[in-house]
C-alpha positions in Angstrom: -18.0 21.3 0.3 -20.5 18.4 -0.6 -20.0 14.7 -1.1 -19.1 15.3 -4.6 -16.5 17.5 -4.5 -13.8 14.9 -4.3 -15.7 13.2 -7.5 -14.7 16.1 -9.4 -11.0 16.3 -8.3 -10.4 12.8 -8.6 -11.5 11.0 -11.3 -10.0 7.4 -10.3 -11.3 7.7 -6.8 -14.7 7.9 -8.4 -14.3 5.6 -10.9 -13.2 3.1 -8.1 -16.5 3.6 -6.2 -18.5 3.0 -9.5 -16.5 -0.4 -10.4 -16.8 -1.6 -6.9 -13.0 -1.2 -5.9 -12.5 -0.5 -2.2 -9.6 2.0 -3.4 -8.5 4.1 -6.4 -4.9 2.0 -6.0 -6.9 -0.6 -7.7 -6.1 1.1 -11.0 -2.4 1.3 -10.3 -2.0 -2.5 -10.4 -4.4 -2.8 -13.1 -2.3 -0.2 -15.3 0.9 -2.2 -14.4 -0.4 -5.6 -15.6 -1.2 -4.0 -18.8 2.3 -3.2 -19.2 4.1 -6.3 -17.6 1.3 -8.9 -17.7 2.0 -9.5 -14.2 -0.6 -12.3 -13.9 0.2 -14.5 -16.6 0.8 -18.0 -15.6 0.2 -16.7 -11.6 -1.8 -19.3 -9.2 -0.1 -18.4 -6.2 -0.2 -14.6 -5.3 0.7 -12.6 -1.9 -0.4 -9.2 -1.0 1.5 -7.7 1.6 0.5 -4.8 3.3 -3.1 -5.3 1.7 -5.5 -3.0 3.8 -7.9 -1.7 2.8 -7.8 -4.8 0.2 -8.0 -3.0 -3.6 -5.0 -4.9 -4.9 -6.4 -8.1 -3.5 -9.8 -7.3 -5.3 -7.6 -7.0 -8.2 -5.7 -10.5 -7.8 -9.2 -12.3 -7.1 -11.1 -10.7 -10.2 -7.7 -11.2 -12.6 -6.7 -14.8 -11.2 -10.2 -16.2 -10.2 -12.6 -14.6 -12.8 -16.2 -15.3 -12.4 -15.4 -18.3 -9.7 -14.1 -16.8 -6.4 -13.9 -20.4 -5.0 -11.6 -21.8 -7.6 -9.1 -24.1 -5.6 -6.5 -24.1 -8.4 -5.8 -20.4 -7.3 -4.7 -19.4 -3.9 -4.3 -15.7 -2.9 -3.1 -14.4 0.7 -3.4 -11.1 1.6 -1.5 -9.6 4.7 -1.7 -6.5 6.9 -1.2 -5.4 10.6 -4.7 -3.9 10.2 -8.1 -6.0 10.0 -9.6 -6.2 6.8 -13.0 -6.9 5.7 -13.3 -10.2 4.1 -12.8 -10.9 0.1 -14.3 -14.2 -1.5 -11.4 -16.1 -2.3 -8.9 -14.0 -0.4 -6.9 -15.8 2.6 -6.2 -13.2 4.9 -3.6 -12.9 7.8 -3.5 -10.5 10.0 0.2 -10.3 11.0 3.7 -8.6 10.9 5.5 -9.4 7.6 9.0 -8.7 9.6 8.1 -12.1 11.4 9.3 -15.6 10.3 6.0 -17.1 11.6 4.4 -14.6 8.9 6.2 -16.4 6.1 5.5 -19.7 7.6 1.7 -19.1 7.5 1.9 -17.9 3.8 3.6 -21.1 2.6 1.4 -23.5 5.0 -1.8 -21.7 2.7 -0.1 -22.7 -0.3 0.4 -26.2 0.8 4.2 -25.8 0.8 4.6 -24.2 -2.3 6.4 -20.8 -2.9 4.1 -18.2 -4.7 4.4 -17.0 -7.9 3.9 -13.3 -7.6 4.1 -11.0 -4.4 2.9 -7.4 -4.7 3.0 -4.8 -2.2 1.3 -1.2 -2.0 2.4 -0.5 1.4 3.5 3.0 2.6 3.9 4.9 5.7 1.8 7.9 7.3 3.4 10.5 5.0 5.3 13.5 7.2 5.6 15.9 4.2 9.4 16.0 4.7 10.4 14.0 1.6 13.9 12.7 3.1 12.0 11.1 6.1 9.3 9.7 3.9 11.4 8.5 1.4 14.0 6.5 4.0 10.7 5.2 5.8 9.3 3.7 2.6 12.8 2.0 1.5 12.9 0.2 4.9 9.3 -0.9 4.6 10.1 -1.9 0.8 13.2 -3.8 2.0 11.0 -5.8 5.0 8.5 -6.5 2.2 11.8 -8.0 -0.2 12.9 -10.0 2.9 9.8 -12.0 3.4 9.3 -12.1 -0.4 12.8 -14.1 -0.3 10.8 -16.7 2.0 7.8 -17.3 0.0 8.7 -16.1 -3.9 9.6 -18.8 -6.1 12.7 -18.8 -8.4 11.5 -16.5 -11.8 8.9 -15.1 -9.9 7.9 -11.4 -9.8 7.7 -8.9 -6.9 5.9 -5.5 -7.1 6.4 -2.7 -4.7 5.8 0.6 -4.1 8.8 3.1 -3.6 9.4 6.9 -3.5 11.6 8.2 -5.8 14.6 10.2 -4.6 17.9 10.6 -4.4 18.7 7.0 -3.0 16.2 5.6 -5.2 19.7 4.0 -7.1 20.6 2.3 -4.2 17.3 0.5 -3.9 17.6 -0.1 -7.5 20.8 -2.0 -7.0 19.5 -3.6 -3.7 17.0 -5.4 -6.0 19.3 -6.2 -8.6 21.1 -8.5 -6.2 17.8 -10.6 -6.6 16.1 -9.6 -9.7 18.1 -9.2 -12.7 15.1 -7.3 -14.3 14.1 -4.4 -12.3 12.1 -1.5 -13.7 10.5 2.0 -11.7 7.2 2.2 -13.2 4.8 4.8 -12.7 0.9 4.3 -13.6 -1.0 7.0 -15.3 -3.6 6.6 -12.1 -0.5 7.9 -9.9 -0.7 11.4 -9.5 2.4 13.3 -11.2 2.6 15.4 -8.1 3.4 12.6 -6.1 6.9 11.1 -5.7 5.2 7.5 -5.8 6.4 5.0 -8.7 6.5 1.0 -8.1 9.7 -1.4 -8.5 8.5 -4.0 -10.9 10.7 -7.0 -10.4 11.1 -9.7 -12.5 12.7 -13.4 -12.7 13.7 -14.1 -8.9 17.1 -15.3 -8.7 18.8 -15.1 -5.3 22.8 -15.2 -5.1 24.0 -18.7 -5.1 24.0 -20.1 -1.3 21.7 -17.4 -0.2 19.4 -18.0 2.8 16.5 -16.3 3.4 17.0 -14.7 6.8 14.7 -12.5 9.0 17.5 -11.2 11.8 19.4 -10.0 8.8 17.0 -8.0 6.5 19.5 -6.1 4.1 19.2 -2.9 5.9 22.5 -2.6 7.8 24.9 -3.2 5.2 27.4 -0.4 4.6 27.6 1.6 0.8 29.8 4.0 -0.2 28.8 7.4 0.7 29.2 8.1 -3.2 27.0 5.1 -4.3 24.4 7.4 -5.7 26.8 9.9 -7.8 25.8 9.5 -11.5 29.3 9.8 -12.6 32.3 7.5 -13.3 32.1 4.2 -14.8 30.0 2.5 -12.1 27.1 4.8 -12.5 23.8 3.9 -12.3 20.8 5.2 -14.2 17.2 3.3 -13.0 14.8 2.2 -16.0 11.5 4.1 -15.6 8.6 3.6 -17.3 4.9 5.4 -17.4 2.0 2.9 -17.5 -1.3 3.0 -18.8 -3.0 4.1 -22.0 -2.4 7.8 -23.0 -6.4 8.1 -23.6 -7.1 7.4 -20.1 -8.1 9.5 -17.2 -5.5 12.1 -16.0 -5.1 11.7 -12.1 -4.3 15.6 -11.8 -7.2 16.8 -13.8 -10.6 18.0 -12.4 -13.4 16.5 -14.6 -17.3 17.3 -14.6 -19.6 15.2 -13.0 -21.6 14.4 -16.1 -19.2 12.4 -17.7 -21.7 10.3 -19.8 -24.2 13.0 -21.4 -26.6 10.0 -21.6 -26.2 8.9 -17.9 -27.2 11.2 -15.0 -24.5 11.6 -12.3 -25.4 9.8 -9.5 -23.2 9.7 -5.9 -21.8 6.3 -5.1 -20.7 5.8 -1.4 -17.0 4.1 -0.8 -17.5 0.5 -1.4 -15.7 -0.7 2.3 -15.2 1.8 5.0 -12.0 1.5 6.8 -12.1 -1.1 9.7 -10.5 0.6 13.0 -8.3 2.9 11.1 -5.0 4.2 13.0 -7.0 7.7 13.1 -10.1 6.2 14.9 -9.1 7.1 18.2 -8.1 10.5 17.6 -11.6 11.1 15.8 -13.5 9.7 18.7 -11.8 11.9 21.1 -12.4 14.9 18.9 -16.1 14.0 18.5 -16.2 14.0 22.6 -14.3 17.4 22.6 -11.5 15.4 24.2 -8.5 16.5 22.7 -6.1 19.4 23.8 -7.0 22.6 22.7 -3.9 24.7 21.2 -4.0 28.2 22.5 -3.6 30.9 19.8 -1.4 34.4 20.2 -4.8 36.2 20.5 -6.9 33.4 22.2 -8.6 34.2 25.5 -6.9 32.9 28.8 -9.1 30.1 30.4 -11.1 31.0 33.5 -9.6 30.1 36.9 -9.9 26.4 37.7 -10.4 25.9 33.7 -7.8 24.1 31.5 -7.1 23.6 28.0 -6.3 19.7 28.8 -8.8 17.2 29.3 -8.9 15.3 32.6 -7.0 12.0 32.4 -10.1 10.2 33.7 -12.4 11.5 30.7 -10.0 10.3 28.1 -9.8 7.0 29.8 -13.5 6.5 29.8 -14.2 7.5 26.2 -11.3 4.9 25.1 -12.9 2.3 27.1 -16.2 3.3 25.8 -14.6 3.1 21.9 -13.2 -0.7 23.5 -16.8 -1.6 24.3 -18.3 -0.4 21.1 -15.3 -2.8 19.1 -16.3 -5.6 21.2 -19.8 -5.5 20.3 -19.1 -5.3 16.6 -17.0 -8.6 16.9 
């Protein structure tokens, strides 16, 4: 499989590289903005779970334009992972479930709350939809919780959700804080994916509500029949598809030669990931130090041999990786 094969299979991956975006997800935020005008009147924005930084790039280009040093516009990006620097974006490597992270965000805004909070975070999916939906819902509520600390009244919150049987529960939880909540799916989001985005506008916390990280809205008891679409209290979540109908189809395969007057040239990714979670596994695999699984027809190892690498070898390899990290810092 050549380097260009993914350029054929994923048109938005290819366009992201050609336009200098760090990830294809940049188009999702751009298409949401086309529909909802998210950036109108925004001078302070927060990007939660920001790595690798494509949404922060969109915020910077849309809000700061050609002047990344514009001091009137402040953008703060937060993630547990390290992220390559971006012009005009303040980065915090921290935990969104910690009060200290919320305080640091407000500090960078000089005591002022944010106009817009976005979150494109998601767990590493397992393929088991019920589990993935549950974990994503917990991440969304954690993002909502820190948002209640940093967002101004009347502000906007945009976050990724996985649409499943409990989407009405999430919708009702968000409606506690936002009178206007819509479930939106950008055209650049694959139809085969259960991914969508909750667009929550006009932040209006309940009277007397005090943000509290130790009570993050996760443990509230709900009626087991809450999600049944029946009876006078049924809830139907508003859903909107975003993006121009003439835009590219994210599920379609396109030829490499899109423009007959312009020859196709492979473009490498804009910014490789910095110390991703899978780096350690890749390093061990490269050095042949991962445990080898025995198949039903595989030969038994010779006497004295083992399918398990020696613990000392693994430790030495990980120490070598740590030395490489220190030399890069």
